[in-house]
C-alpha positions in Angstrom: -35.3 12.4 -81.8 -32.8 9.6 -82.3 -32.7 6.7 -79.9 -29.2 5.8 -78.8 -30.3 2.4 -77.4 -33.3 0.2 -77.8 -34.2 -0.1 -74.1 -33.1 1.2 -70.7 -33.3 -0.8 -67.5 -34.3 0.6 -64.1 -33.4 -0.6 -60.6 -35.0 1.1 -57.7 -35.9 0.7 -54.0 -39.2 2.6 -54.6 -42.7 0.9 -54.6 -43.5 0.7 -58.3 -46.6 -1.4 -58.9 -50.3 -1.5 -58.9 -51.4 -1.9 -55.3 -53.7 -4.9 -54.6 -56.1 -2.4 -53.0 -56.3 -0.7 -56.5 -56.4 -3.8 -58.7 -57.3 -6.8 -56.6 -57.0 -9.6 -59.2 -53.4 -10.7 -59.6 -53.9 -12.1 -63.1 -55.3 -8.8 -64.2 -52.4 -6.9 -62.7 -49.9 -9.1 -64.6 -51.8 -8.6 -67.8 -51.7 -4.8 -67.3 -48.0 -4.9 -66.5 -47.4 -6.7 -69.8 -49.5 -4.3 -71.7 -47.8 -1.3 -70.1 -44.3 -2.7 -71.0 -45.4 -3.0 -74.7 -46.4 0.7 -75.1 -44.2 2.8 -77.3 -45.5 6.4 -77.3 -47.2 9.0 -75.1 -50.5 8.8 -76.8 -50.8 5.1 -76.1 -49.7 5.6 -72.5 -52.3 8.3 -72.0 -55.0 6.1 -73.5 -53.8 3.3 -71.1 -54.0 5.6 -68.2 -57.5 6.7 -69.1 -58.7 3.1 -69.2 -57.2 2.4 -65.8 -59.1 5.4 -64.3 -62.3 4.4 -66.0 -62.1 0.9 -64.7 -60.5 1.3 -61.2 -60.7 4.9 -60.3 -58.1 7.6 -59.6 -54.5 6.3 -59.8 -52.7 5.9 -56.5 -49.2 7.4 -56.3 -47.5 4.0 -56.8 -49.4 3.6 -60.1 -48.5 7.1 -61.3 -44.9 6.4 -60.6 -45.1 3.2 -62.5 -46.4 5.0 -65.6 -43.6 7.5 -65.2 -41.1 4.6 -65.3 -42.2 4.0 -68.9 -41.7 7.7 -69.7 -38.3 7.6 -68.0 -37.2 4.6 -70.0 -38.2 6.3 -73.3 -36.3 9.4 -72.3 -33.2 7.4 -71.3 -33.2 5.7 -74.7 -33.0 9.1 -76.4 -30.3 10.2 -74.0 -28.0 7.1 -74.5 -28.6 5.9 -70.9 -28.8 2.1 -70.9 -29.4 1.7 -67.2 -30.7 3.7 -64.2 -30.2 2.9 -60.6 -32.4 5.0 -58.3 -31.9 4.0 -54.6 -31.5 5.9 -51.4 -32.3 9.2 -53.1 -29.4 8.8 -55.5 -29.6 8.3 -59.2 -26.8 6.6 -61.2 -27.2 6.8 -65.0 -25.0 4.4 -67.1 -24.1 5.5 -70.6 -24.0 3.3 -73.6 -20.7 1.7 -74.4 -21.2 0.3 -77.9 -21.1 3.6 -79.9 -18.1 5.9 -79.6 -19.9 8.6 -81.5 -22.2 9.1 -78.5 -19.5 10.9 -76.5 -19.3 13.5 -79.3 -23.1 13.9 -79.5 -25.1 16.9 -78.5 -27.0 15.0 -75.9 -23.9 13.9 -74.1 -22.7 17.5 -74.2 -25.9 18.5 -72.4 -25.4 15.9 -69.7 -21.8 17.0 -69.2 -22.8 20.6 -69.0 -25.5 19.8 -66.4 -23.0 17.8 -64.3 -20.2 20.3 -64.5 -22.5 23.2 -63.4 -23.8 21.3 -60.4 -20.7 19.7 -58.8 -22.2 19.9 -55.3 -24.7 17.1 -56.2 -23.3 15.5 -59.4 -20.2 13.5 -60.3 -18.9 11.5 -63.3 -17.4 8.1 -62.8 -15.3 5.7 -64.8 -16.2 2.3 -63.3 -13.4 0.1 -61.9 -13.4 -3.4 -60.6 -12.0 -4.4 -57.2 -8.5 -4.6 -58.7 -8.7 -1.0 -59.9 -9.0 -1.9 -63.6 -11.5 0.0 -65.7 -14.5 -2.0 -66.7 -15.4 0.2 -69.7 -18.5 1.5 -68.1 -19.0 5.2 -67.5 -21.8 6.7 -65.5 -23.0 9.8 -63.7 -24.3 10.0 -60.1 -26.8 12.6 -59.1 -27.8 13.1 -55.5 -31.2 14.2 -54.1 -33.4 12.4 -56.5 -36.2 11.0 -54.4 -38.9 9.7 -56.9 -39.3 8.5 -60.4 -41.2 11.7 -61.2 -38.2 13.6 -59.9 -35.8 11.6 -62.1 -38.0 12.2 -65.1 -38.2 15.9 -64.4 -34.4 16.2 -63.9 -33.5 14.4 -67.1 -36.1 16.4 -69.0 -34.4 19.5 -67.7 -31.0 18.2 -68.8 -32.4 17.8 -72.4 -33.5 21.4 -72.3 -29.9 22.5 -71.6 -28.2 24.4 -74.5 -25.4 22.5 -76.2 -22.3 24.6 -77.1 -19.4 23.8 -79.4 -16.9 25.0 -76.8 -15.6 22.9 -73.9 -17.7 23.1 -70.7 -14.9 23.4 -68.2 -11.2 22.6 -67.9 -8.6 20.8 -65.8 -5.3 19.2 -66.7 -4.6 15.6 -66.0 -2.1 15.3 -63.2 -1.1 12.4 -61.0 -2.3 10.9 -57.8 -5.9 11.7 -57.0 -6.7 13.8 -60.1 -8.0 12.5 -63.4 -9.3 14.4 -66.4 -12.4 13.7 -68.4 -10.6 12.3 -71.4 -11.7 8.7 -70.5 -15.2 9.8 -71.2 -14.5 11.2 -74.6 -12.8 10.1 -77.9 -9.2 11.1 -78.4 -8.9 14.7 -79.3 -12.0 15.8 -77.6 -11.3 18.6 -75.0 -13.5 18.3 -71.9 -12.0 19.5 -68.7 -12.8 20.7 -65.2 -11.6 24.1 -64.1 -8.6 24.1 -61.7 -10.6 25.9 -58.9 -13.3 23.3 -59.0 -13.7 20.7 -56.2 -11.1 17.9 -56.6 -11.7 14.5 -58.0 -11.7 11.7 -55.4 -11.1 8.0 -55.8 -13.3 5.1 -54.8 -14.3 2.0 -56.8 -14.8 4.7 -59.5 -13.1 8.0 -60.0 -15.3 11.0 -60.5 -16.3 14.6 -59.9 -17.4 15.5 -56.4 
């Protein structure tokens, strides 16, 4: 599948490393981090994992999560997600901003469908600065994501969603505290939230709750 970006960054408050109790030598750990960062496909990652197990024994949970970070970054590149923040059991996924065609793509349609069908835990946000001006960044926030493995499973599930040519849901742009999804899509694209859906709320960003 096409990669919408060359790399995806991750920020997290989770322990993502090789514990010293697993690999004692710090120079060896650094070397293995560099090797891991240079891997580019699942076959090479599985071979890397096998070498770790052969040399150091069964992977501890922190190491397994670290390997899944690589898988998560690969998946995000295919999904047009240039940055992931996973903290306090909440995942924010930032969409690419350099390619307007992305918001007309099948993969963005899948993300939008997933969010609109799970409004109790998901919202879409157009980022704003402290003065209330749009920064140009758009992202989705998904609650109840506790681990890297959980994030990987969730986004994999999103990619399995069926994409349809028809709008996902609908809502007209009004005034005050309501805002339509048109900021997320090129002019002429018709994505909405149904009138009986939970209302939008305002914060530093405005999104679906």
